C-alpha positions in Angstrom: 0.0 0.0 0.0 1.2 3.5 -0.8 1.4 6.3 1.7 -1.9 7.7 0.3 -3.7 4.5 1.2 -3.9 3.3 -2.4 -3.3 -0.4 -3.2 -0.5 -0.9 -5.7 0.8 -4.2 -7.1 3.1 -4.9 -10.0 3.5 -8.4 -11.6 4.1 -10.2 -14.9 1.7 -12.6 -16.7 2.4 -15.2 -19.3 -0.1 -16.4 -21.9 0.7 -20.1 -22.0 0.9 -21.6 -25.5 1.3 -18.2 -27.1 4.8 -17.2 -26.2 3.4 -13.8 -25.0 4.1 -12.2 -21.6 3.1 -8.8 -20.2 4.1 -6.6 -17.3 1.2 -5.2 -15.3 0.7 -2.5 -12.7 -2.6 -2.4 -10.9 -3.5 0.5 -8.6 -6.6 1.7 -6.7 -7.9 5.2 -6.8 -10.7 5.6 -4.3 -13.4 3.3 -5.5 -11.9 2.8 -8.9 -9.0 0.7 -10.2 -6.5 1.3 -13.0 -4.4 -1.4 -14.6 -1.6 -0.6 -17.0 -0.3 -3.4 -19.3 2.9 -2.8 -21.2 2.2 -4.1 -24.6 4.7 -3.7 -27.4 6.5 -1.1 -25.4 3.4 1.0 -25.0 1.1 1.3 -22.0 -2.5 0.0 -22.4 -4.7 1.4 -19.6 -7.8 -0.2 -18.3 -10.2 1.2 -15.7 -12.7 -0.8 -13.6 -14.7 -1.0 -10.5 -12.4 -3.7 -9.2 -8.9 -4.9 -10.0 -10.1 -7.7 -12.2 -12.2 -5.4 -14.4 -9.3 -3.0 -14.8 -6.9 -5.8 -15.7 -9.3 -7.3 -18.3 -9.8 -3.8 -19.9 -6.0 -3.3 -20.1 -5.6 -6.6 -21.9 -8.4 -6.1 -24.3 -6.2 -5.0 -27.3 -4.5 -8.4 -27.2 -7.6 -10.1 -28.5 -9.7 -12.7 -26.7 -7.4 -15.7 -27.1 -4.3 -14.1 -25.7 -6.1 -12.0 -23.0 -7.9 -15.1 -21.8 -4.6 -17.1 -21.7 -3.1 -14.3 -19.6 -6.0 -14.3 -17.2 -5.6 -18.1 -16.7 -1.9 -17.8 -15.7 -1.5 -19.2 -12.2 0.9 -16.3 -11.5 -2.2 -14.2 -11.1 -2.8 -15.8 -7.7 0.1 -14.0 -6.0 -0.9 -10.5 -6.9 -4.5 -11.3 -6.1 -3.4 -12.3 -2.6 -1.3 -9.2 -2.3 -4.2 -6.9 -3.3 -6.4 -8.6 -0.6 -3.6 -8.2 2.0 -3.1 -4.5 1.2 -6.9 -3.9 1.3 -7.1 -5.5 4.7 -4.2 -3.4 6.0 -5.9 -0.1 5.0 
């Protein structure tokens, strides 16, 4: 958690079977969430009511197959746990 009380988590997701990986930064802003996915050296920003919605929006330009593969990566468990930990601490 940041000094301002916002939840902030950075992580990397792989899309199994596609050879694609993406760096992600998810951050809360009050009741909204923003996820930034670095795709092709450019940031793709997604906004949502929760971290998952923001993440899905940030991956949308990848297309359904690759985005879905990223969201199935088991590495997503660790940042999910960290987000919950930070929310409990606030």
